[in-house]
C-alpha positions, 0 to 999 in steps of 0.5 A: 499500499502507498503512503505520503511523505510530507515535508514543509518549510516556511518563512515569515514576512520581515518584521512579523513574529508568525507566518500568515501561511498555514499547512494542515494535513491529516493521514490514515493508512488509507488516505492523506489530505494536505491543505496549504492556505495563505491568509490575506496580509501578514502576521496574526490576522493572516495566520488565523485566517489561513489556519481556519481555511486549511483546517476546515478544508483538510477535515472536510475533504478527509471526511469525504464531503463534496468539494462544493460543500467544502468551499461553501463552508470556507467562503461563508466563514471567510468572506471576500474583502469588500475593500480590495475585492479579493479573498481573505485566504487562498487554498490548495488541497491535495487528496491522495487515496493510498488504496485506489491511487486516486489523487484529487487536487483543488486550487483556489486563488493559489499558485499552481500545484506541481506534479513531478514524475520520471524527470518532468512536470506533468501537464494535467487537465483541469476542470473549472467549477464555480462555487458562490462565484469563486473559481475552483480548479480541480485536477484528477489523476492516478498517482504512482510510486515516487511521484512528488507533488509540490504546493506553495504560496505566493511568497515563493513565485513572487519572491524578488518582485520589484527587483531589477532581476525579477520585476514580476517575481521569481515565477513558476517557470523558474521554480520548475527549473530550480526543482528539476535541477535539484531533483535530477541531482537527487537532493533529498526533499527536506533539503529541497523545501528548505532551499526554496524558502531560503532562496525566496528569503534571498530574493526578497532582500531589499523588498517588502517580501512576504510570508512564503511556504513550500510543501513537498508530498512524496508518494511511496510505499508504506513503511511498517514497524511492529514492536512486541513489548512484554509478556502477555497476561495469559500464557495461552496467548503467547503463541497468538502474539508471537505469530502476530509479530512474525506475520507482520509486514516491515520491520520487527522488534522485541523489547524485553528479556522475558519477551525474547525468551517467550519468542525463543520458546514458541519459534525455536529460534535463538537470540544472538547477543551482540556483546560489543553493544554493551555500554554504561547506559544500556544492556546489549542488543541481540538479533534473531532470524526474522526479527530486526532488533532485540532489546532490553525493555524498560531502560530502552523504552525510557531512553526512547521516550526521554529522547523524543521529549528532548530530555536526553541526547545520549542513547544506548545502542538499542534505544538509538536503533529503535528511535531510528526505526520509529522515525523511519516507519509510517505505521507503528504497531505495538503488541503490549503484554499486560503481564506486570513486572513488580520491579517496574512499578512506579509509586508515583502512578496510582491504580497500579499502572505499570511504568511500561504502559505509561511509556507506551502511551507517551511514545504513542502520543509523540509519534501521532503528533509527528504524523505517524499512524500508531496501533496499540494492542494489549494482550 
């Protein structure tokens, strides 16, 4: 199944503390919706306007509401400026169905959304729809693996406007040329989005400038990670959980000494300990056929949580490898055993809640905030 990898870079208009542009996205295993909006003006007011627009559009398109109703909601919430006769916010929304591979792009008063495939930008037909007198352009096509969709605000294409070199702004064609050169030379997408925003900043030097946002959406296969943590509450469930681990797609991790012993017993496979990985801050890691990493439990999970929270930068080898896998994965599946180890009880947690459960919940929340799809099953 496909998924969408999203990268965003922004800059504020000179003298403003917040960006008047907003990017919102919502993702599940089946679909992704990304919206980019540019609020009228700059600063707090523009930020509020664009946030409302992008949030409304993303949620409604994700929920399958017809685009006409989506824009009626947006338009009724953000009417046209009576003085300048222009919209309070622009909007570009991209919907990708990971299963059917259908992609729908909606554009309202915004720079053209660009689709890059096989070394060139696609020329895709658009249909025009009038909603409350506003022109909404719609593009439909079937995405392929490795397609890249670029969305941006005026601050990119109009960068440098009024200068001798670019009196009318940098322009769409120059954006395409810049992107083509970077993509052909295999520059990674995080670097590309940051480069375009830095370029806009340089071009705006000596001008009033504007907020600028650049967003890249890469279509690729989903990356899965399954983590088995702790023994099941009932011994008869051991085999069920182990079979679920080994039938899971993608990478697999076992956390906990007792947990690895259960897997050894069920599968007949042995954990090979890497004694060179022992350090002062963590036990050694291990490997097993069919499993990408075997680690100790509570110490490793605690280090992972503290790293994600910014409380610690030094990690044991097991925690570092697990962090790398979690950051790489799109879908993280935790198989959590309910058996409670008395040695892992924290007196600060009431109702006999295990430290293990608390760590899993906290890591789950952090991963979800980072756009990961997290599934937690208890046994």
